[in-house]
C-alpha positions, 0 to 999 in steps of 0.5 A: 550494489547487490545483484538483487537491487540491480535486478529490481531497477529493471522491473517496471513499477506501478505506483498506487497512491492511497489518500487517507483523508478521513479518520478511521476508528481503530475498531474499523481499521481491518474492514477499511484496509480490506477496502484499500487492498481491493482498490490496490488489486483493482489498479494492478496491471494485468499479469501479461505484463510480467513481473512488476514492482507495486509501490503503494504510497499512503498519504496521511497529510489530511489525517492530522489527529492520527498518531504515528503508532496508528499510521505504522499499524495501518501500513504494516497491516496493509502490507500483511493483507497485500502479501496474502 
C-alpha cells in the first residue's frame, strides 16, 4: 500500500448521498448540478475539523431511463464543479 493511501485512511470522512430520483433534461443538467454542488457544500462540516475526505454518492436507482453515458457525464461534471 502506498504512503498516500495509508494517510487517506486516517482522515475523517463525510458521506453525502445525492438521490437522482427524477429525470433531468440534458439542457438543464448544468443548472441542476449547481444546485447539487450547493447542497454538498451546505452539508460539509466546518473547516475547524481540519482535513476531511468528502465522499459523494450518487444514487441513480430511481432514474431508470437515464443512459450510462448521461450518468457518467453527470458524475464527471459534478466532480469538476466541486473541484473549482
